[in-house]
C-alpha positions in Angstrom: 118.7 -24.4 -25.3 118.1 -21.2 -27.1 115.9 -21.1 -30.2 116.3 -18.7 -33.0 113.4 -16.6 -34.4 112.7 -19.0 -37.3 112.2 -21.9 -34.9 110.0 -19.9 -32.7 107.8 -18.8 -35.6 107.6 -22.5 -36.8 106.5 -23.6 -33.3 103.8 -20.9 -33.3 102.6 -21.9 -36.8 102.5 -25.6 -35.8 100.4 -24.6 -32.7 98.0 -22.7 -34.8 97.6 -25.6 -37.3 97.1 -28.0 -34.4 94.2 -25.9 -33.1 92.7 -25.8 -36.6 92.9 -29.6 -36.9 91.4 -30.0 -33.5 88.5 -27.7 -34.4 87.9 -29.5 -37.7 87.7 -32.8 -35.9 85.5 -31.3 -33.2 83.0 -30.1 -35.8 82.7 -33.6 -37.3 80.8 -36.6 -36.0 84.0 -38.3 -35.0 84.7 -39.0 -31.3 87.9 -37.0 -31.2 88.5 -37.1 -27.5 91.0 -39.9 -27.7 92.9 -38.6 -30.8 96.3 -37.1 -30.2 97.5 -34.6 -32.8 101.1 -33.7 -33.5 101.9 -31.0 -36.2 105.3 -30.6 -37.8 105.3 -28.1 -40.6 102.8 -29.3 -43.2 102.5 -32.9 -41.7 100.2 -34.1 -39.0 100.4 -37.3 -37.1 97.2 -38.7 -35.6 97.6 -41.3 -32.8 95.3 -42.8 -30.1 92.2 -44.9 -30.2 89.2 -44.8 -32.5 86.1 -47.0 -32.5 85.8 -47.9 -36.2 87.7 -48.1 -39.4 85.2 -45.6 -40.9 86.1 -43.0 -38.2 89.8 -43.6 -38.7 89.5 -43.0 -42.5 87.1 -40.0 -41.9 89.6 -38.4 -39.4 92.4 -38.7 -42.0 90.2 -37.2 -44.7 89.1 -34.2 -42.5 92.7 -33.5 -41.3 94.0 -33.7 -44.9 91.5 -31.0 -46.0 92.8 -28.6 -43.3 94.5 -25.6 -44.9 98.3 -25.8 -44.8 98.3 -29.6 -44.1 99.8 -31.6 -47.0 100.5 -35.0 -45.3 98.7 -37.1 -42.7 100.3 -39.9 -40.8 97.4 -41.9 -39.5 98.6 -44.0 -36.6 95.1 -44.3 -35.0 94.4 -47.7 -33.6 91.0 -49.4 -33.6 89.6 -49.9 -30.1 86.8 -52.4 -30.3 
């Protein structure tokens, strides 16, 4: 499948935003190792396991403050 230039630019931008989100989580006190991040345009989906409801909410808050991110789908599951 061949992608046009617009799709390639979109993929690059999504990749850059994904790195920014990862770095924001890394700088926080959240255990981010089990968090998967998927960026699509201005939306981010978080999935994986997290150890507390506080950290789940905190991860969503941090990601939502990342420049260029307008919507966060928080699919993180609590792992007791």
